[in-house]
N, C-alpha and C positions, 0 to 999 in steps of 0.2 A: 337690471331694471331698477330705477329709482322708486322709492316709496312715495305715495301720494302725499302732498302737503295740504293742510287745511287752508281754505281760502279765507282772506280777511273779510269780515262782514261789514257792510256799510251801515251807518246809522240812518234809520228811516225817520223823517221829520214827524210822523204821526205816532212814533213809539212812546209808550208811557215811561220808558226808562231813560235815564240821563245819558247823554253822549259821552263816550270815553274822552278823558282829558289827556292830551299829550304834553309831556314836560317841556319846558322852555329853558333857554340858556340861563335865564335869571334864577332858576331854581338850583343851579350848580355854582359852587364857589371854588376858587383855587385850593388845591390840596384836599378836596372832597374825595372820599373813598367811594367807588362805584363798582357795580357789577354789570357785565354785559352778557347777553345770552350766548354769543359766539366766542368772545375773547376771554371771558372770566373776570377775575378781580383786578381792578386798576385804580389809578389815582389821577385826578384832573391836574394837568400841568400847564394848560394854556387855553385861551379863548380867543377866537377871531370873530369880530363883529357880533352879531346876534344869531349866527347860524351854525357855527362850528365849535366843537370842543376837541382839544387835543388831550388824549389820555395815554398814560404810560401803563402798560400791562406787564411790565417786567422784562419780557423778552422782545417787546416791540412797542413802538409808539404809533397810535392810530388816530386819524382825524375822523370824528363822527359828525355827520351832518344832520340837521333837523329833518324830520322829527326824530326824537330820541326814544322811539318806542321800545327798543331792546335794552335801554340803559336805565338802571335803577340806582338811586343814591342810597348809600348805607348810613 
C-alpha cells in the first residue's frame, strides 16, 4: 500500500498571505547548478522556448517543463 501524499493547496483570493511564486525559465541561465526533489543535483545544459529546461543530472539528462516547482537554483 502506498503512503498518502499531501495535496497541493490552492491559493484563495481572500487570503491575507501572498500567493506562492513559481520560478520561470528567465530565472535560470546556462551552466546554473540546480537541485531537483526527485533527481538531485544537476546543471542546466539547455533551454527550449520559455517552457523547457534541459538538465544534466550526471547519469541522465532530463527535460523539465514549467512550472519548475520541484527545481531550485543553487
